[in-house]
Backbone bond lengths (Angstrom), bond angles and torsions (degrees), N, CA, C in turn:
res aa  C-N    CA-C-N  psi(-1)  N-CA   C-N-CA  omega(-1)  CA-C   N-CA-C  phi
1 X - - - 1.453 - - 1.498 109.04 -
2 X 1.319 116.62 131.82 1.485 119.28 -178.79 1.547 111.53 -84.96
3 X 1.298 116.33 138.50 1.416 121.68 -179.73 1.526 108.59 -86.07
4 X 1.262 117.00 126.48 1.477 123.18 -175.21 1.549 110.05 -109.64
5 X 1.340 112.95 125.12 1.471 119.76 173.39 1.531 109.57 -143.42
6 X 1.336 116.91 -175.93 1.470 117.16 -173.47 1.511 112.72 -69.77
7 X 1.328 120.51 -10.20 1.475 122.85 174.62 1.480 114.47 -94.07
8 X 1.388 117.85 -4.65 1.431 122.16 178.55 1.533 107.75 -66.43
9 X 1.346 113.81 133.53 1.520 119.11 -177.00 1.507 108.35 -56.96
10 X 1.374 113.18 131.68 1.476 118.07 173.63 1.523 112.26 88.98
11 X 1.329 118.24 -6.00 1.447 120.63 -179.82 1.534 114.15 -96.79
12 X 1.314 117.97 -24.26 1.440 122.81 -177.47 1.540 107.06 -127.70
13 X 1.312 117.14 70.59 1.473 123.62 -168.74 1.478 112.79 -63.79
14 X 1.281 121.32 -35.62 1.454 122.18 -175.49 1.492 111.19 -70.85
15 X 1.333 119.54 -44.21 1.487 122.36 -173.97 1.526 108.97 -117.66
16 X 1.314 119.93 31.03 1.438 122.58 -171.96 1.531 112.17 -65.11
17 X 1.329 116.14 -35.75 1.499 118.33 -176.61 1.512 109.95 -83.56
18 X 1.292 121.43 -10.54 1.497 121.55 -179.03 1.532 106.16 -113.14
19 X 1.281 114.76 121.44 1.405 119.85 173.50 1.536 113.16 -75.70
20 X 1.337 113.18 -30.21 1.457 118.08 178.54 1.557 106.13 -144.77
21 X 1.317 114.78 133.86 1.455 120.52 177.37 1.524 108.64 -138.45
22 X 1.305 117.29 130.75 1.389 122.02 -177.31 1.550 109.72 -67.45
23 X 1.367 115.74 147.16 1.509 118.54 -177.63 1.563 110.30 -56.36
24 X 1.333 116.02 -41.27 1.444 120.18 -176.08 1.549 110.64 -68.49
25 X 1.314 118.25 -27.79 1.468 120.82 176.11 1.532 108.69 -73.28
26 X 1.339 114.06 -44.83 1.493 117.64 178.25 1.559 111.12 -58.54
27 X 1.334 115.95 -41.11 1.415 122.86 179.49 1.568 110.70 -61.75
28 X 1.344 113.37 -45.27 1.490 119.34 179.64 1.555 110.75 -61.40
29 X 1.340 115.94 -43.70 1.451 121.05 175.46 1.574 111.86 -55.72
30 X 1.326 112.45 -47.53 1.449 117.08 -178.28 1.572 112.39 -67.03
31 X 1.321 114.81 -38.55 1.490 117.76 -179.08 1.539 110.43 -68.04
32 X 1.338 116.39 -37.95 1.477 118.11 176.52 1.534 113.32 -66.88
33 X 1.346 114.25 -34.78 1.456 119.06 176.40 1.506 108.39 -64.68
34 X 1.372 118.85 -46.53 1.422 123.73 179.53 1.555 110.95 -60.41
35 X 1.345 118.10 -42.14 1.457 122.61 177.25 1.480 111.29 -60.75
36 X 1.329 116.41 -41.05 1.429 121.53 179.02 1.534 111.28 -63.61
37 X 1.292 118.35 -35.08 1.462 121.43 176.61 1.524 110.54 -69.72
38 X 1.327 119.61 -31.55 1.415 124.03 -174.91 1.558 112.88 -89.94
39 X 1.284 116.16 5.69 1.456 118.02 -179.96 1.520 112.40 134.32
40 X 1.279 117.21 -19.68 1.434 120.17 175.63 1.511 117.36 80.77
41 X 1.297 111.30 -167.18 1.444 119.81 -179.05 1.514 109.93 -70.60
42 X 1.372 114.62 135.30 1.440 120.37 178.46 1.550 111.72 -93.02
43 X 1.328 114.15 148.71 1.474 119.16 176.32 1.489 108.95 -81.56
44 X 1.352 117.29 151.15 1.486 122.63 176.70 1.565 106.36 -69.07
45 X 1.369 114.17 128.15 1.442 117.98 179.33 1.543 109.34 -72.77
46 X 1.325 116.85 148.85 1.480 120.53 174.70 1.505 108.58 -97.46
47 X 1.259 115.26 126.89 1.486 121.35 -179.60 1.520 108.69 -82.80
48 X 1.330 114.30 138.82 1.486 116.36 173.43 1.525 109.32 -81.39
49 X 1.324 116.57 176.66 1.433 121.57 -173.88 1.524 111.91 -61.44
50 X 1.331 117.49 -41.44 1.460 120.86 -179.74 1.540 111.90 -64.34
51 X 1.360 115.65 -41.85 1.465 118.15 178.37 1.558 111.38 -64.29
52 X 1.336 114.80 -39.15 1.511 117.39 177.73 1.483 110.72 -64.12
53 X 1.298 118.33 -41.40 1.513 121.81 177.13 1.529 112.00 -61.30
54 X 1.327 116.59 -40.72 1.427 119.18 177.75 1.537 113.34 -65.51
55 X 1.364 117.48 -39.28 1.439 120.62 176.14 1.538 109.81 -66.28
56 X 1.309 117.60 -42.50 1.463 116.98 -178.08 1.478 111.13 -69.27
57 X 1.378 119.78 -35.08 1.452 120.13 174.83 1.532 111.96 -61.84
58 X 1.295 118.07 -43.25 1.476 121.93 -179.01 1.501 110.50 -66.06
59 X 1.344 118.61 -36.09 1.483 122.15 179.71 1.530 108.00 -67.94
60 X 1.361 117.31 -45.78 1.437 123.42 -178.33 1.543 109.93 -64.12
61 X 1.369 115.63 -41.21 1.500 118.51 179.51 1.518 109.57 -61.69
62 X 1.319 119.50 -43.86 1.396 120.65 -179.12 1.504 115.12 -68.14
63 X 1.285 114.90 -39.44 1.505 119.90 178.42 1.513 109.72 -66.75
64 X 1.323 119.56 -42.89 1.471 120.95 -179.85 1.531 113.11 -70.26
65 X 1.256 120.28 -38.22 1.457 125.67 -172.16 1.468 114.45 -99.62
66 X 1.310 115.27 -14.59 1.509 117.78 -178.49 1.521 112.85 67.44
67 X 1.365 116.25 31.39 1.451 124.05 -177.70 1.501 106.94 -108.61
68 X 1.405 113.82 149.97 1.519 116.72 -175.83 1.547 108.31 -78.32
69 X 1.340 112.63 152.63 1.447 122.34 172.57 1.517 108.72 -130.48
70 X 1.267 116.52 169.46 1.486 123.25 -179.91 1.570 106.32 -118.76
71 X 1.336 114.28 119.42 1.451 120.04 178.49 1.530 110.79 -110.23
72 X 1.303 114.56 141.02 1.417 122.29 176.53 1.525 106.03 -103.28
73 X 1.341 120.48 118.86 1.431 121.94 -178.28 1.521 110.46 -110.76
74 X 1.365 112.94 141.42 1.448 121.69 178.70 1.492 110.34 -64.71
75 X 1.290 116.21 139.80 1.491 124.36 172.40 1.515 105.21 -141.21
76 X 1.343 117.54 139.31 1.461 121.12 -175.90 1.575 113.11 -62.41
77 X 1.323 116.17 -23.05 1.452 119.77 179.56 1.528 113.27 -116.44
78 X 1.305 117.46 10.02 1.461 121.33 -178.14 1.505 109.35 150.75
79 X 1.327 115.90 141.58 1.493 119.79 179.73 1.493 110.13 -74.83
80 X 1.374 114.59 160.24 1.460 123.42 179.46 1.511 105.55 -125.22
81 X 1.332 112.79 142.66 1.484 119.15 174.99 1.523 110.86 -105.62
82 X 1.320 115.46 132.71 1.444 122.72 178.86 1.523 109.19 -125.48
83 X 1.362 116.37 130.58 1.411 119.36 177.65 1.566 111.81 -118.39
84 X 1.300 117.32 139.68 1.445 118.45 178.13 1.557 109.58 164.38
85 X 1.289 115.98 -179.25 1.432 125.19 -178.52 1.504 108.43 -91.91
86 X 1.334 116.81 133.51 1.448 121.19 174.50 1.531 108.17 -71.98
87 X 1.346 116.19 114.49 1.443 120.67 -176.57 1.462 114.79 -92.36
88 X 1.367 118.68 -32.02 1.391 124.97 -177.98 1.545 110.00 -156.45
89 X 1.319 115.36 143.87 1.427 122.88 175.31 1.515 111.32 -121.90
90 X 1.292 117.61 133.77 1.488 122.78 178.52 1.548 107.99 -124.84
91 X 1.366 117.81 81.06 1.402 120.02 -178.14 1.538 112.24 -61.82
92 X 1.309 116.76 -30.14 1.436 117.42 -179.61 1.516 114.16 -68.07
93 X 1.343 115.68 -19.80 1.483 121.86 178.67 1.595 110.08 -108.35
94 X 1.313 114.59 -8.80 1.487 120.68 -177.42 1.544 111.97 65.85
95 X 1.344 113.40 41.09 1.462 117.76 -178.40 1.553 109.91 -134.30
96 X 1.335 117.75 152.48 1.402 122.01 170.27 1.501 107.53 -132.89
97 X 1.343 114.00 157.11 1.520 118.92 174.99 1.446 109.90 -112.61
98 X 1.342 116.78 122.27 1.480 127.08 -179.40 1.512 107.52 -123.31
99 X 1.294 116.42 115.55 1.449 120.49 176.70 1.529 112.83 61.95
100 X 1.342 117.79 32.83 1.433 121.38 179.14 1.494 112.18 85.05
101 X 1.310 120.16 -0.74 1.496 123.63 -178.06 1.525 109.96 -110.96
102 X 1.351 115.21 126.62 1.481 118.12 176.18 1.482 109.65 -82.36
103 X 1.370 113.65 131.36 1.472 122.12 -179.04 1.477 108.12 -120.50
104 X 1.367 117.69 137.63 1.404 121.16 171.99 1.550 108.91 -74.76
105 X 1.349 115.41 130.97 1.470 119.50 -178.61 1.551 113.07 -60.13
106 X 1.351 114.53 -32.55 1.445 119.30 177.59 1.551 113.67 -62.94
107 X 1.327 116.75 -20.75 1.449 121.69 179.48 1.504 113.69 -80.61
108 X 1.335 118.50 -15.78 1.479 122.70 -177.84 1.543 109.17 -78.81
109 X 1.319 111.38 121.79 1.452 119.33 -178.41 1.627 111.85 -113.59
110 X 1.307 113.61 -7.90 1.446 117.94 -179.00 1.537 109.79 -170.02
111 X 1.339 115.07 152.53 1.498 118.11 178.54 1.543 106.44 -148.65
112 X 1.323 115.57 144.86 1.461 118.97 177.17 1.557 106.56 -142.77
113 X 1.300 112.87 149.21 1.456 118.90 178.96 1.570 108.22 -153.28
114 X 1.350 114.68 159.29 1.489 119.37 178.35 1.566 102.78 -92.64
115 X 1.299 116.41 99.29 1.426 121.32 178.33 1.526 112.71 -77.22
116 X 1.335 117.02 64.42 1.455 121.98 -175.19 1.547 111.73 -87.05
117 X 1.345 114.55 -2.00 1.486 116.21 178.57 1.490 114.76 80.64
118 X 1.308 117.34 -6.60 1.485 120.97 -176.33 1.446 111.08 -93.60
């Protein structure tokens, strides 16, 4: 008589190949599956020349004046909004630092600021 448990082949189909999986990994697998059902992974949008110029103007404005801006960052499952002052720009590396966080310039899909001149 064969002894059957959760590791018996064919008895635990979802996690059969994994003898141990961390709860956060299991949750990530489930969330990715749910995202795939709702439309899946999104492609990175390509900014046109005018949009790139607006983003560059907002970054320069914040860097020069020390005023906060709002950046919209690309995310494969949804965009993220970051607000803060541009502290440093590294065009050679394609990165900027906003509020102590380094951001890849390629991830920026939108920028807004209050151009009040102050």
